[in-house]
Z-matrix of the N, CA and C atoms (Angstrom, degrees):
N
C 1 1.498
C 2 1.489 1 110.78
N 3 1.264 2 117.02 1 117.51
C 4 1.415 3 125.26 2 -169.83
C 5 1.590 4 112.52 3 -75.17
N 6 1.331 5 117.81 4 -30.13
C 7 1.481 6 123.21 5 -179.01
C 8 1.375 7 109.42 6 -126.95
N 9 1.404 8 120.40 7 129.82
C 10 1.379 9 123.68 8 179.55
C 11 1.499 10 110.04 9 -77.88
N 12 1.379 11 110.60 10 134.61
C 13 1.409 12 117.52 11 -178.63
C 14 1.479 13 106.50 12 -108.49
N 15 1.376 14 118.20 13 134.53
C 16 1.474 15 117.72 14 175.90
C 17 1.525 16 113.60 15 -116.03
N 18 1.322 17 114.45 16 128.59
C 19 1.465 18 120.04 17 178.11
C 20 1.550 19 108.22 18 -85.26
N 21 1.297 20 119.51 19 143.81
C 22 1.430 21 116.20 20 170.10
C 23 1.523 22 116.62 21 -72.49
N 24 1.411 23 111.99 22 -28.30
C 25 1.438 24 111.27 23 179.44
C 26 1.658 25 108.21 24 -155.76
N 27 1.192 26 114.18 25 161.25
C 28 1.501 27 120.37 26 173.18
C 29 1.542 28 105.53 27 -108.52
N 30 1.416 29 113.91 28 130.50
C 31 1.423 30 118.60 29 -178.71
C 32 1.501 31 107.78 30 -116.73
N 33 1.319 32 117.73 31 132.56
C 34 1.427 33 121.98 32 178.86
C 35 1.540 34 110.01 33 -127.90
N 36 1.348 35 114.96 34 115.32
C 37 1.541 36 118.84 35 -173.29
C 38 1.525 37 106.35 36 -140.29
N 39 1.340 38 112.16 37 168.77
C 40 1.474 39 119.67 38 178.91
C 41 1.594 40 107.45 39 -80.18
N 42 1.328 41 110.58 40 164.51
C 43 1.362 42 120.64 41 171.52
C 44 1.536 43 119.12 42 -74.67
N 45 1.299 44 114.37 43 -12.10
C 46 1.437 45 122.98 44 -174.53
C 47 1.559 46 111.98 45 -56.45
N 48 1.299 47 121.99 46 116.61
C 49 1.459 48 123.21 47 -176.72
C 50 1.469 49 111.59 48 -64.98
N 51 1.294 50 119.46 49 -25.47
C 52 1.514 51 116.76 50 -176.58
C 53 1.521 52 115.60 51 -65.66
N 54 1.258 53 117.56 52 -10.86
C 55 1.506 54 119.91 53 -173.33
C 56 1.445 55 110.54 54 -114.94
N 57 1.370 56 117.56 55 -4.51
C 58 1.520 57 121.75 56 -174.24
C 59 1.588 58 113.31 57 -59.65
N 60 1.295 59 112.61 58 -44.02
C 61 1.471 60 116.20 59 -179.27
C 62 1.537 61 114.26 60 -65.92
N 63 1.365 62 115.32 61 -29.92
C 64 1.414 63 116.14 62 178.07
C 65 1.515 64 110.24 63 -73.47
N 66 1.355 65 114.15 64 -39.76
C 67 1.476 66 115.15 65 178.53
C 68 1.474 67 111.91 66 -67.71
N 69 1.315 68 120.93 67 -40.72
C 70 1.410 69 125.95 68 172.27
C 71 1.509 70 112.58 69 -51.53
N 72 1.269 71 115.82 70 -53.94
C 73 1.475 72 122.48 71 178.07
C 74 1.548 73 111.44 72 -58.28
N 75 1.325 74 116.44 73 -39.63
C 76 1.450 75 118.19 74 177.07
C 77 1.499 76 113.11 75 -64.76
N 78 1.302 77 114.82 76 -42.02
C 79 1.521 78 120.03 77 177.74
C 80 1.501 79 114.04 78 -62.02
N 81 1.381 80 110.84 79 -35.48
C 82 1.456 81 116.79 80 -179.98
C 83 1.484 82 111.30 81 -69.05
N 84 1.351 83 116.24 82 -41.37
C 85 1.455 84 126.01 83 -177.71
C 86 1.556 85 106.15 84 -64.91
N 87 1.281 86 121.77 85 -32.78
C 88 1.505 87 126.12 86 -175.33
C 89 1.491 88 105.23 87 -90.79
N 90 1.326 89 123.53 88 1.09
C 91 1.502 90 125.66 89 175.27
C 92 1.590 91 107.91 90 65.46
N 93 1.421 92 117.78 91 38.58
C 94 1.381 93 121.63 92 -179.59
C 95 1.414 94 115.01 93 -117.38
N 96 1.364 95 119.68 94 0.03
C 97 1.431 96 121.04 95 -178.32
C 98 1.558 97 110.72 96 -63.09
N 99 1.427 98 115.85 97 128.99
C 100 1.299 99 121.36 98 178.79
C 101 1.580 100 115.46 99 81.27
N 102 1.339 101 116.29 100 6.62
C 103 1.432 102 118.02 101 -176.35
C 104 1.577 103 107.78 102 -129.32
N 105 1.259 104 117.45 103 31.39
C 106 1.532 105 120.09 104 -171.57
C 107 1.497 106 108.52 105 -136.84
N 108 1.402 107 112.60 106 155.51
C 109 1.368 108 121.05 107 163.35
C 110 1.520 109 104.20 108 -92.68
N 111 1.434 110 115.07 109 131.18
C 112 1.463 111 121.02 110 -173.36
C 113 1.579 112 108.09 111 -123.25
N 114 1.295 113 110.82 112 126.47
C 115 1.524 114 119.68 113 177.38
C 116 1.471 115 103.91 114 -117.16
N 117 1.336 116 113.64 115 123.84
C 118 1.488 117 123.99 116 178.20
C 119 1.628 118 105.28 117 -111.70
N 120 1.243 119 117.20 118 113.51
C 121 1.354 120 122.30 119 -176.81
C 122 1.541 121 114.37 120 -137.13
N 123 1.344 122 120.44 121 132.50
C 124 1.453 123 120.64 122 175.93
C 125 1.479 124 115.23 123 -49.54
N 126 1.194 125 118.43 124 124.74
C 127 1.563 126 124.24 125 -179.86
C 128 1.563 127 111.25 126 72.36
N 129 1.279 128 123.35 127 15.70
C 130 1.448 129 127.35 128 174.31
C 131 1.546 130 111.81 129 55.40
N 132 1.393 131 111.00 130 -96.85
C 133 1.436 132 116.06 131 -173.83
C 134 1.617 133 109.06 132 -105.55
N 135 1.298 134 117.35 133 8.15
C 136 1.590 135 118.34 134 173.39
C 137 1.430 136 112.30 135 -58.94
N 138 1.318 137 122.15 136 -44.41
C 139 1.461 138 124.13 137 -178.54
C 140 1.493 139 108.22 138 -93.12
N 141 1.329 140 117.13 139 69.37
C 142 1.484 141 123.92 140 -169.12
C 143 1.522 142 113.66 141 -53.61
N 144 1.350 143 117.49 142 -42.72
C 145 1.452 144 119.54 143 -175.41
C 146 1.477 145 109.92 144 -63.71
N 147 1.300 146 120.85 145 -45.68
C 148 1.475 147 120.03 146 177.91
C 149 1.492 148 116.12 147 -65.83
N 150 1.373 149 116.74 148 -42.55
C 151 1.433 150 123.15 149 179.62
C 152 1.509 151 111.75 150 -64.32
N 153 1.316 152 117.12 151 -34.30
C 154 1.422 153 124.80 152 174.89
C 155 1.543 154 112.62 153 -54.09
N 156 1.324 155 111.28 154 -51.73
C 157 1.435 156 121.43 155 176.45
C 158 1.539 157 112.30 156 -52.80
N 159 1.306 158 116.31 157 -51.47
C 160 1.458 159 122.13 158 -179.13
C 161 1.536 160 113.41 159 -63.57
N 162 1.383 161 116.43 160 -44.08
C 163 1.438 162 116.73 161 179.78
C 164 1.432 163 111.57 162 -69.28
N 165 1.298 164 121.37 163 -32.28
C 166 1.403 165 122.44 164 179.81
C 167 1.578 166 110.87 165 -61.52
N 168 1.276 167 114.34 166 -39.04
C 169 1.542 168 118.81 167 -179.40
C 170 1.509 169 105.81 168 -63.47
N 171 1.299 170 118.87 169 -45.15
C 172 1.450 171 120.35 170 -178.03
C 173 1.476 172 107.55 171 -59.14
N 174 1.362 173 121.86 172 -53.13
C 175 1.415 174 123.92 173 -178.26
C 176 1.493 175 112.79 174 -55.90
N 177 1.319 176 113.75 175 -46.54
C 178 1.474 177 118.90 176 -178.87
C 179 1.584 178 113.09 177 -63.37
N 180 1.241 179 118.74 178 -42.97
C 181 1.424 180 127.18 179 -178.55
C 182 1.577 181 119.96 180 -78.46
N 183 1.315 182 106.94 181 -41.13
C 184 1.550 183 112.12 182 -168.06
C 185 1.523 184 111.02 183 -127.45
N 186 1.357 185 125.13 184 3.09
C 187 1.387 186 131.40 185 169.70
C 188 1.539 187 116.38 186 39.24
N 189 1.365 188 111.88 187 56.93
C 190 1.475 189 112.76 188 175.07
C 191 1.522 190 113.39 189 -63.30
N 192 1.299 191 119.74 190 152.05
C 193 1.446 192 126.09 191 -179.85
C 194 1.506 193 108.04 192 -96.30
N 195 1.331 194 121.55 193 -18.53
C 196 1.388 195 125.79 194 -177.47
C 197 1.522 196 111.04 195 -133.49
N 198 1.332 197 118.93 196 154.38
C 199 1.404 198 121.58 197 172.60
C 200 1.580 199 108.25 198 -135.29
N 201 1.350 200 112.66 199 149.87
C 202 1.522 201 116.81 200 176.33
C 203 1.507 202 104.43 201 -131.75
N 204 1.332 203 114.59 202 125.67
C 205 1.439 204 122.87 203 179.30
C 206 1.533 205 106.68 204 -108.76
N 207 1.237 206 120.80 205 110.49
C 208 1.454 207 131.94 206 -179.13
C 209 1.510 208 112.53 207 -94.06
N 210 1.307 209 117.71 208 89.20
C 211 1.547 210 120.64 209 173.80
C 212 1.558 211 101.99 210 -82.74
N 213 1.410 212 116.67 211 164.77
C 214 1.525 213 115.02 212 173.48
C 215 1.505 214 109.76 213 -148.59
N 216 1.281 215 111.74 214 161.91
C 217 1.500 216 119.27 215 176.81
C 218 1.444 217 110.32 216 -72.52
N 219 1.359 218 112.25 217 157.95
C 220 1.511 219 121.25 218 175.45
C 221 1.523 220 111.64 219 56.68
N 222 1.311 221 117.12 220 44.73
C 223 1.484 222 120.96 221 -176.76
C 224 1.523 223 108.01 222 -85.65
N 225 1.351 224 119.45 223 118.56
C 226 1.404 225 125.62 224 -179.76
C 227 1.529 226 111.78 225 -64.01
N 228 1.369 227 120.62 226 -28.52
C 229 1.358 228 120.09 227 -179.57
C 230 1.457 229 114.78 228 -70.51
N 231 1.326 230 118.11 229 -20.50
C 232 1.499 231 122.80 230 172.45
C 233 1.466 232 118.12 231 -84.01
N 234 1.364 233 114.62 232 -11.16
C 235 1.453 234 114.47 233 178.97
C 236 1.453 235 114.64 234 58.87
N 237 1.336 236 117.09 235 -137.02
C 238 1.426 237 124.43 236 -177.38
C 239 1.575 238 115.10 237 -67.53
N 240 1.347 239 114.63 238 -31.50
C 241 1.422 240 120.25 239 -179.72
C 242 1.482 241 113.78 240 -90.27
N 243 1.251 242 114.97 241 67.42
C 244 1.502 243 126.04 242 -175.19
C 245 1.442 244 121.00 243 -110.04
N 246 1.299 245 114.55 244 28.75
C 247 1.397 246 125.56 245 -178.10
C 248 1.544 247 116.60 246 -71.18
N 249 1.191 248 120.30 247 154.36
C 250 1.480 249 122.50 248 177.92
C 251 1.562 250 109.30 249 -62.32
N 252 1.348 251 118.78 250 -35.30
C 253 1.390 252 125.88 251 178.40
C 254 1.572 253 110.69 252 -63.77
N 255 1.282 254 114.57 253 -44.18
C 256 1.576 255 119.70 254 175.84
C 257 1.476 256 112.69 255 -61.87
N 258 1.406 257 116.38 256 -43.67
C 259 1.365 258 117.93 257 175.69
C 260 1.583 259 114.23 258 -63.59
N 261 1.227 260 115.37 259 -37.87
C 262 1.484 261 122.61 260 178.78
C 263 1.514 262 109.82 261 -65.56
N 264 1.320 263 119.62 262 -46.45
C 265 1.458 264 119.68 263 175.01
C 266 1.485 265 115.57 264 -59.80
N 267 1.308 266 113.73 265 -47.57
C 268 1.492 267 116.25 266 176.30
C 269 1.579 268 114.70 267 -60.68
N 270 1.351 269 113.75 268 -42.92
C 271 1.422 270 116.39 269 179.61
C 272 1.567 271 113.77 270 -65.72
N 273 1.335 272 110.71 271 -35.78
C 274 1.616 273 117.53 272 175.63
C 275 1.523 274 106.75 273 -63.32
N 276 1.339 275 117.56 274 -42.85
C 277 1.467 276 121.12 275 -177.31
C 278 1.555 277 108.37 276 -59.82
N 279 1.272 278 118.21 277 -45.10
C 280 1.438 279 123.52 278 174.88
C 281 1.570 280 111.61 279 -63.80
N 282 1.254 281 116.81 280 -41.94
C 283 1.391 282 123.83 281 177.99
C 284 1.562 283 112.89 282 -56.80
N 285 1.415 284 112.98 283 -46.61
C 286 1.368 285 122.54 284 179.87
C 287 1.554 286 113.18 285 -60.99
N 288 1.355 287 109.51 286 -42.53
C 289 1.464 288 115.65 287 174.07
C 290 1.471 289 115.08 288 -60.69
N 291 1.349 290 117.04 289 -49.74
C 292 1.445 291 118.98 290 179.29
C 293 1.547 292 112.27 291 -60.25
N 294 1.248 293 117.53 292 -40.58
C 295 1.556 294 121.34 293 174.94
C 296 1.466 295 112.10 294 -61.10
N 297 1.290 296 113.95 295 -35.23
C 298 1.575 297 117.63 296 179.94
C 299 1.448 298 110.41 297 -69.59
N 300 1.337 299 121.70 298 -44.65
C 301 1.442 300 123.15 299 179.69
C 302 1.533 301 116.82 300 -76.94
N 303 1.352 302 112.82 301 -22.03
C 304 1.432 303 119.03 302 174.62
C 305 1.573 304 111.55 303 -149.51
N 306 1.341 305 111.63 304 82.71
C 307 1.569 306 118.74 305 -176.50
C 308 1.479 307 117.48 306 -46.74
N 309 1.319 308 120.45 307 -30.54
C 310 1.398 309 122.80 308 177.05
C 311 1.566 310 118.07 309 -80.05
N 312 1.289 311 119.68 310 -8.35
C 313 1.433 312 120.04 311 -178.54
C 314 1.529 313 109.14 312 -70.37
N 315 1.310 314 114.09 313 142.51
C 316 1.473 315 120.41 314 172.56
C 317 1.547 316 107.00 315 -100.31
N 318 1.353 317 113.83 316 120.06
C 319 1.473 318 120.72 317 -176.40
C 320 1.530 319 110.40 318 -107.44
N 321 1.288 320 113.25 319 126.29
C 322 1.569 321 120.07 320 177.66
C 323 1.557 322 105.19 321 -107.47
N 324 1.240 323 109.99 322 129.50
C 325 1.553 324 113.45 323 173.64
C 326 1.557 325 107.65 324 -111.19
N 327 1.280 326 114.96 325 128.05
C 328 1.384 327 124.87 326 -174.91
C 329 1.475 328 118.03 327 -127.20
N 330 1.276 329 120.74 328 157.02
C 331 1.458 330 125.03 329 179.17
C 332 1.520 331 108.49 330 -130.92
N 333 1.263 332 114.24 331 120.59
C 334 1.511 333 122.10 332 -176.79
C 335 1.551 334 107.76 333 -102.65
N 336 1.398 335 110.22 334 127.73
C 337 1.432 336 122.36 335 166.03
C 338 1.459 337 114.06 336 -116.13
N 339 1.291 338 117.64 337 167.82
C 340 1.456 339 118.10 338 177.20
C 341 1.617 340 111.49 339 -61.27
N 342 1.302 341 112.72 340 -14.92
C 343 1.509 342 117.27 341 -178.15
C 344 1.573 343 112.36 342 -93.18
N 345 1.361 344 113.74 343 -13.80
C 346 1.522 345 116.95 344 -174.41
C 347 1.387 346 111.79 345 150.58
N 348 1.351 347 117.13 346 -168.01
C 349 1.454 348 129.45 347 -175.23
C 350 1.483 349 110.49 348 -124.81
N 351 1.344 350 118.43 349 135.75
C 352 1.408 351 126.18 350 171.19
C 353 1.475 352 111.27 351 -135.62
N 354 1.379 353 109.89 352 162.30
C 355 1.482 354 117.54 353 176.73
C 356 1.497 355 107.71 354 -75.61
N 357 1.355 356 115.98 355 147.13
C 358 1.427 357 119.46 356 171.44
C 359 1.594 358 109.77 357 -120.01
C-alpha cells in the first residue's frame, strides 16, 4: 500500500439485520459514519479466535484509535447461553486482546437491544 489510511475507529458488530439501524444511528451520532473499519461477524465476540484475526488486520492496516464492540440481545449465534453476563465476558475478552496489541486504543463495549444501546 503506497499511502497509509487511518480509520477513526474499528467497529465490530453482529450480522443480525434487526440491529443494523441502531448501530448505524449510533455511528452517525458519534460522527463516525464512513470513517471506520467495520467487521460484521455472527455472535460478535463469541468466536474470539476468528474475530481476533480480523481485528488485528484492521489495527495493522488502518491504526484506529478507538474500537466499538456491539453485542446484542437475542443473538442466535449464542444459542441457549445468551445472557448479558456471557456477552459482557466475551466482549471484555476481545477488549483485552485489542488493548494488548494496541495499548493506546480506547475500547467501548456496548449492548444493543431493540430499545437502544447501553454500555456493558
